[in-house]
ChimeraX commands (.cxc) that place a marker at each C-alpha (Angstrom):
marker #1 position 0.00,0.00,0.00 radius 0.5
marker #1 position 1.26,3.46,-0.82 radius 0.5
marker #1 position 0.36,6.82,0.63 radius 0.5
marker #1 position -0.84,9.62,-1.56 radius 0.5
marker #1 position 1.37,12.71,-1.63 radius 0.5
marker #1 position -0.81,14.85,0.66 radius 0.5
marker #1 position -1.01,12.16,3.38 radius 0.5
marker #1 position 2.75,11.66,3.13 radius 0.5
marker #1 position 3.45,15.40,3.45 radius 0.5
marker #1 position 1.18,15.63,6.51 radius 0.5
marker #1 position 2.91,12.62,8.05 radius 0.5
marker #1 position 6.35,14.13,7.37 radius 0.5
marker #1 position 5.31,17.40,9.02 radius 0.5
marker #1 position 4.05,15.60,12.13 radius 0.5
marker #1 position 7.19,13.47,12.31 radius 0.5
marker #1 position 9.37,16.57,11.98 radius 0.5
marker #1 position 7.49,18.33,14.78 radius 0.5
marker #1 position 7.76,15.27,17.05 radius 0.5
marker #1 position 11.46,14.84,16.27 radius 0.5
marker #1 position 12.09,18.51,17.06 radius 0.5
marker #1 position 10.25,18.15,20.39 radius 0.5
marker #1 position 12.44,15.16,21.31 radius 0.5
marker #1 position 15.55,17.07,20.21 radius 0.5
marker #1 position 14.67,20.02,22.47 radius 0.5
marker #1 position 14.05,17.63,25.38 radius 0.5
marker #1 position 17.42,15.95,24.81 radius 0.5
marker #1 position 19.13,19.34,24.82 radius 0.5
marker #1 position 17.39,20.39,28.05 radius 0.5
marker #1 position 18.33,17.09,29.73 radius 0.5
marker #1 position 21.96,17.33,28.56 radius 0.5
marker #1 position 21.65,14.25,26.34 radius 0.5
marker #1 position 22.29,15.58,22.85 radius 0.5
marker #1 position 25.17,13.17,22.25 radius 0.5
marker #1 position 23.05,10.11,23.10 radius 0.5
marker #1 position 20.11,11.46,21.08 radius 0.5
marker #1 position 22.19,11.87,17.93 radius 0.5
marker #1 position 23.98,8.58,18.56 radius 0.5
marker #1 position 20.67,6.69,18.94 radius 0.5
marker #1 position 19.41,8.16,15.67 radius 0.5
marker #1 position 22.60,7.41,13.73 radius 0.5
marker #1 position 23.39,11.09,13.27 radius 0.5
marker #1 position 26.53,11.70,15.34 radius 0.5
marker #1 position 28.17,13.15,12.25 radius 0.5
marker #1 position 25.81,16.13,12.45 radius 0.5
marker #1 position 27.26,17.25,15.78 radius 0.5
marker #1 position 30.32,19.50,15.58 radius 0.5
marker #1 position 33.55,17.55,16.08 radius 0.5
marker #1 position 34.60,19.68,19.05 radius 0.5
marker #1 position 31.30,18.84,20.81 radius 0.5
marker #1 position 31.81,15.12,20.18 radius 0.5
marker #1 position 35.40,15.28,21.42 radius 0.5
marker #1 position 34.34,17.24,24.50 radius 0.5
marker #1 position 31.62,14.70,25.32 radius 0.5
marker #1 position 33.97,11.73,24.98 radius 0.5
marker #1 position 36.58,13.41,27.17 radius 0.5
marker #1 position 33.93,14.16,29.79 radius 0.5
marker #1 position 32.55,10.60,29.62 radius 0.5
marker #1 position 35.93,9.16,30.52 radius 0.5
marker #1 position 35.81,11.13,33.76 radius 0.5
marker #1 position 32.18,10.47,34.69 radius 0.5
marker #1 position 31.24,9.51,38.21 radius 0.5
marker #1 position 30.96,5.91,39.29 radius 0.5
marker #1 position 28.10,4.97,41.59 radius 0.5
marker #1 position 28.61,2.21,44.16 radius 0.5
marker #1 position 25.28,1.18,45.60 radius 0.5
marker #1 position 24.46,-1.57,48.10 radius 0.5
marker #1 position 25.22,-2.87,51.56 radius 0.5
marker #1 position 28.98,-3.17,51.98 radius 0.5
marker #1 position 31.07,-5.44,54.15 radius 0.5
marker #1 position 34.03,-3.08,53.76 radius 0.5
marker #1 position 34.45,0.49,54.98 radius 0.5
marker #1 position 34.34,3.63,52.88 radius 0.5
marker #1 position 38.04,4.38,53.44 radius 0.5
marker #1 position 39.00,1.01,51.99 radius 0.5
marker #1 position 36.57,1.46,49.09 radius 0.5
marker #1 position 38.03,4.87,48.24 radius 0.5
marker #1 position 41.56,3.42,48.47 radius 0.5
marker #1 position 40.62,0.68,45.98 radius 0.5
marker #1 position 39.30,3.26,43.53 radius 0.5
marker #1 position 42.47,5.31,44.06 radius 0.5
marker #1 position 44.57,2.22,43.30 radius 0.5
marker #1 position 42.88,2.18,39.89 radius 0.5
marker #1 position 43.60,5.88,39.35 radius 0.5
marker #1 position 40.02,6.97,40.06 radius 0.5
marker #1 position 39.83,9.99,42.36 radius 0.5
marker #1 position 37.33,10.06,45.22 radius 0.5
marker #1 position 35.42,12.97,43.67 radius 0.5
marker #1 position 34.46,10.61,40.83 radius 0.5
marker #1 position 32.84,8.12,43.23 radius 0.5
marker #1 position 29.38,8.32,44.79 radius 0.5
marker #1 position 28.71,5.83,47.57 radius 0.5
marker #1 position 25.23,4.69,48.62 radius 0.5
marker #1 position 26.04,2.05,51.21 radius 0.5
marker #1 position 23.59,2.54,54.08 radius 0.5
marker #1 position 21.23,-0.43,53.74 radius 0.5
marker #1 position 18.45,1.30,55.67 radius 0.5
marker #1 position 18.61,4.50,53.59 radius 0.5
marker #1 position 18.57,2.61,50.31 radius 0.5
marker #1 position 14.83,1.97,50.60 radius 0.5
marker #1 position 14.19,5.69,50.03 radius 0.5
marker #1 position 16.94,6.37,47.49 radius 0.5
marker #1 position 15.72,8.40,44.52 radius 0.5
marker #1 position 17.61,6.64,41.75 radius 0.5
marker #1 position 15.76,8.47,38.95 radius 0.5
marker #1 position 18.51,11.11,38.94 radius 0.5
marker #1 position 20.90,8.50,37.52 radius 0.5
marker #1 position 18.73,8.08,34.42 radius 0.5
marker #1 position 19.59,10.10,31.34 radius 0.5
marker #1 position 22.67,11.39,33.15 radius 0.5
marker #1 position 25.26,9.61,31.04 radius 0.5
marker #1 position 27.23,12.83,30.79 radius 0.5
marker #1 position 27.57,12.81,34.59 radius 0.5
marker #1 position 27.70,9.09,35.51 radius 0.5
marker #1 position 29.75,6.48,33.67 radius 0.5
marker #1 position 28.94,3.27,35.60 radius 0.5
marker #1 position 26.91,1.78,38.43 radius 0.5
marker #1 position 28.44,-0.94,40.58 radius 0.5
marker #1 position 25.68,-2.77,42.45 radius 0.5
marker #1 position 25.79,-4.86,45.61 radius 0.5
marker #1 position 23.03,-6.18,47.91 radius 0.5
marker #1 position 19.97,-3.97,48.32 radius 0.5
marker #1 position 16.74,-4.22,50.28 radius 0.5
marker #1 position 13.82,-5.95,48.59 radius 0.5
marker #1 position 11.52,-3.18,49.80 radius 0.5
marker #1 position 13.04,-0.46,47.60 radius 0.5
marker #1 position 10.68,1.81,45.72 radius 0.5
marker #1 position 10.96,0.32,42.24 radius 0.5
marker #1 position 8.72,1.61,39.48 radius 0.5
marker #1 position 7.37,-0.42,36.60 radius 0.5
marker #1 position 7.53,-4.15,36.11 radius 0.5
marker #1 position 11.05,-4.68,37.49 radius 0.5
marker #1 position 11.39,-6.96,40.50 radius 0.5
marker #1 position 14.42,-5.12,41.89 radius 0.5
marker #1 position 16.39,-1.94,41.41 radius 0.5
marker #1 position 19.19,-3.83,39.66 radius 0.5
marker #1 position 16.73,-5.37,37.20 radius 0.5
marker #1 position 15.22,-1.94,36.59 radius 0.5
marker #1 position 18.66,-0.40,35.96 radius 0.5
marker #1 position 19.57,-3.26,33.60 radius 0.5
marker #1 position 16.33,-3.23,31.64 radius 0.5
marker #1 position 15.53,0.47,31.40 radius 0.5
marker #1 position 17.01,2.72,28.76 radius 0.5
marker #1 position 19.01,5.72,29.92 radius 0.5
marker #1 position 20.88,4.33,32.93 radius 0.5
marker #1 position 24.67,3.97,32.96 radius 0.5
marker #1 position 26.02,0.43,32.52 radius 0.5
marker #1 position 25.48,-1.73,35.62 radius 0.5
marker #1 position 28.04,-4.18,36.97 radius 0.5
marker #1 position 26.78,-6.60,39.64 radius 0.5
marker #1 position 29.19,-7.26,42.50 radius 0.5
marker #1 position 28.65,-10.89,43.41 radius 0.5
marker #1 position 30.10,-13.33,45.87 radius 0.5
marker #1 position 29.57,-17.08,46.09 radius 0.5
marker #1 position 26.11,-16.58,47.64 radius 0.5
marker #1 position 24.74,-13.69,45.59 radius 0.5
marker #1 position 25.30,-9.96,45.63 radius 0.5
marker #1 position 28.06,-8.80,47.98 radius 0.5
marker #1 position 30.53,-5.91,47.98 radius 0.5
marker #1 position 34.00,-7.15,48.90 radius 0.5
marker #1 position 37.51,-5.86,48.27 radius 0.5
marker #1 position 38.15,-8.67,45.80 radius 0.5
marker #1 position 35.02,-8.31,43.70 radius 0.5
marker #1 position 35.25,-4.51,43.69 radius 0.5
marker #1 position 38.80,-4.78,42.34 radius 0.5
marker #1 position 37.69,-7.44,39.84 radius 0.5
marker #1 position 34.79,-5.28,38.65 radius 0.5
marker #1 position 36.99,-2.22,38.13 radius 0.5
marker #1 position 39.60,-4.33,36.35 radius 0.5
marker #1 position 36.98,-5.97,34.07 radius 0.5
marker #1 position 35.47,-2.64,33.15 radius 0.5
marker #1 position 38.85,-1.10,32.40 radius 0.5
marker #1 position 40.01,-4.20,30.46 radius 0.5
marker #1 position 36.88,-4.00,28.27 radius 0.5
marker #1 position 38.02,-0.54,27.27 radius 0.5
marker #1 position 35.15,1.22,28.97 radius 0.5
marker #1 position 36.11,4.82,29.71 radius 0.5
marker #1 position 36.71,4.78,33.43 radius 0.5
marker #1 position 40.26,5.65,34.37 radius 0.5
marker link #1:1,2 radius 0.2
marker link #1:2,3 radius 0.2
marker link #1:3,4 radius 0.2
marker link #1:4,5 radius 0.2
marker link #1:5,6 radius 0.2
marker link #1:6,7 radius 0.2
marker link #1:7,8 radius 0.2
marker link #1:8,9 radius 0.2
marker link #1:9,10 radius 0.2
marker link #1:10,11 radius 0.2
marker link #1:11,12 radius 0.2
marker link #1:12,13 radius 0.2
marker link #1:13,14 radius 0.2
marker link #1:14,15 radius 0.2
marker link #1:15,16 radius 0.2
marker link #1:16,17 radius 0.2
marker link #1:17,18 radius 0.2
marker link #1:18,19 radius 0.2
marker link #1:19,20 radius 0.2
marker link #1:20,21 radius 0.2
marker link #1:21,22 radius 0.2
marker link #1:22,23 radius 0.2
marker link #1:23,24 radius 0.2
marker link #1:24,25 radius 0.2
marker link #1:25,26 radius 0.2
marker link #1:26,27 radius 0.2
marker link #1:27,28 radius 0.2
marker link #1:28,29 radius 0.2
marker link #1:29,30 radius 0.2
marker link #1:30,31 radius 0.2
marker link #1:31,32 radius 0.2
marker link #1:32,33 radius 0.2
marker link #1:33,34 radius 0.2
marker link #1:34,35 radius 0.2
marker link #1:35,36 radius 0.2
marker link #1:36,37 radius 0.2
marker link #1:37,38 radius 0.2
marker link #1:38,39 radius 0.2
marker link #1:39,40 radius 0.2
marker link #1:40,41 radius 0.2
marker link #1:41,42 radius 0.2
marker link #1:42,43 radius 0.2
marker link #1:43,44 radius 0.2
marker link #1:44,45 radius 0.2
marker link #1:45,46 radius 0.2
marker link #1:46,47 radius 0.2
marker link #1:47,48 radius 0.2
marker link #1:48,49 radius 0.2
marker link #1:49,50 radius 0.2
marker link #1:50,51 radius 0.2
marker link #1:51,52 radius 0.2
marker link #1:52,53 radius 0.2
marker link #1:53,54 radius 0.2
marker link #1:54,55 radius 0.2
marker link #1:55,56 radius 0.2
marker link #1:56,57 radius 0.2
marker link #1:57,58 radius 0.2
marker link #1:58,59 radius 0.2
marker link #1:59,60 radius 0.2
marker link #1:60,61 radius 0.2
marker link #1:61,62 radius 0.2
marker link #1:62,63 radius 0.2
marker link #1:63,64 radius 0.2
marker link #1:64,65 radius 0.2
marker link #1:65,66 radius 0.2
marker link #1:66,67 radius 0.2
marker link #1:67,68 radius 0.2
marker link #1:68,69 radius 0.2
marker link #1:69,70 radius 0.2
marker link #1:70,71 radius 0.2
marker link #1:71,72 radius 0.2
marker link #1:72,73 radius 0.2
marker link #1:73,74 radius 0.2
marker link #1:74,75 radius 0.2
marker link #1:75,76 radius 0.2
marker link #1:76,77 radius 0.2
marker link #1:77,78 radius 0.2
marker link #1:78,79 radius 0.2
marker link #1:79,80 radius 0.2
marker link #1:80,81 radius 0.2
marker link #1:81,82 radius 0.2
marker link #1:82,83 radius 0.2
marker link #1:83,84 radius 0.2
marker link #1:84,85 radius 0.2
marker link #1:85,86 radius 0.2
marker link #1:86,87 radius 0.2
marker link #1:87,88 radius 0.2
marker link #1:88,89 radius 0.2
marker link #1:89,90 radius 0.2
marker link #1:90,91 radius 0.2
marker link #1:91,92 radius 0.2
marker link #1:92,93 radius 0.2
marker link #1:93,94 radius 0.2
marker link #1:94,95 radius 0.2
marker link #1:95,96 radius 0.2
marker link #1:96,97 radius 0.2
marker link #1:97,98 radius 0.2
marker link #1:98,99 radius 0.2
marker link #1:99,100 radius 0.2
marker link #1:100,101 radius 0.2
marker link #1:101,102 radius 0.2
marker link #1:102,103 radius 0.2
marker link #1:103,104 radius 0.2
marker link #1:104,105 radius 0.2
marker link #1:105,106 radius 0.2
marker link #1:106,107 radius 0.2
marker link #1:107,108 radius 0.2
marker link #1:108,109 radius 0.2
marker link #1:109,110 radius 0.2
marker link #1:110,111 radius 0.2
marker link #1:111,112 radius 0.2
marker link #1:112,113 radius 0.2
marker link #1:113,114 radius 0.2
marker link #1:114,115 radius 0.2
marker link #1:115,116 radius 0.2
marker link #1:116,117 radius 0.2
marker link #1:117,118 radius 0.2
marker link #1:118,119 radius 0.2
marker link #1:119,120 radius 0.2
marker link #1:120,121 radius 0.2
marker link #1:121,122 radius 0.2
marker link #1:122,123 radius 0.2
marker link #1:123,124 radius 0.2
marker link #1:124,125 radius 0.2
marker link #1:125,126 radius 0.2
marker link #1:126,127 radius 0.2
marker link #1:127,128 radius 0.2
marker link #1:128,129 radius 0.2
marker link #1:129,130 radius 0.2
marker link #1:130,131 radius 0.2
marker link #1:131,132 radius 0.2
marker link #1:132,133 radius 0.2
marker link #1:133,134 radius 0.2
marker link #1:134,135 radius 0.2
marker link #1:135,136 radius 0.2
marker link #1:136,137 radius 0.2
marker link #1:137,138 radius 0.2
marker link #1:138,139 radius 0.2
marker link #1:139,140 radius 0.2
marker link #1:140,141 radius 0.2
marker link #1:141,142 radius 0.2
marker link #1:142,143 radius 0.2
marker link #1:143,144 radius 0.2
marker link #1:144,145 radius 0.2
marker link #1:145,146 radius 0.2
marker link #1:146,147 radius 0.2
marker link #1:147,148 radius 0.2
marker link #1:148,149 radius 0.2
marker link #1:149,150 radius 0.2
marker link #1:150,151 radius 0.2
marker link #1:151,152 radius 0.2
marker link #1:152,153 radius 0.2
marker link #1:153,154 radius 0.2
marker link #1:154,155 radius 0.2
marker link #1:155,156 radius 0.2
marker link #1:156,157 radius 0.2
marker link #1:157,158 radius 0.2
marker link #1:158,159 radius 0.2
marker link #1:159,160 radius 0.2
marker link #1:160,161 radius 0.2
marker link #1:161,162 radius 0.2
marker link #1:162,163 radius 0.2
marker link #1:163,164 radius 0.2
marker link #1:164,165 radius 0.2
marker link #1:165,166 radius 0.2
marker link #1:166,167 radius 0.2
marker link #1:167,168 radius 0.2
marker link #1:168,169 radius 0.2
marker link #1:169,170 radius 0.2
marker link #1:170,171 radius 0.2
marker link #1:171,172 radius 0.2
marker link #1:172,173 radius 0.2
marker link #1:173,174 radius 0.2
marker link #1:174,175 radius 0.2
marker link #1:175,176 radius 0.2
marker link #1:176,177 radius 0.2
marker link #1:177,178 radius 0.2
view
């Protein structure tokens, strides 16, 4: 089936208006790079903007979220051992406060956050949508930074060893972290 010219022109006008609305929203949210990347149009962005974004991405913050069996000083030392300064790390380790954590600020903030490292979290967290846990939501919802699960032999657990392993794996993959 083909569209007649008038219907096609009306459709093109509506699509253009909708695209422009999404473009404005991406600009306001600071997500122009991702918007153009998702639409296969990175080449339209000025080269200096693309270079600036990529440089900024390699210094984005890393979120560590979950109940930890190790102290914050040790955690910060591990990040430092990998060349990651403490101002690039956000820690959310208080198990009781995690139930009220507003994690929506991590979404569509890829220019600010580069990765989420996830350990054990309460089952009673305020999770929106169909996800059964915050980690599943982060994994399955567009717009969140990449999530790396920190696991021990009996499930999620933040330890010195698996934190080091996670940072090493991410860096070895070539992800922009250090």
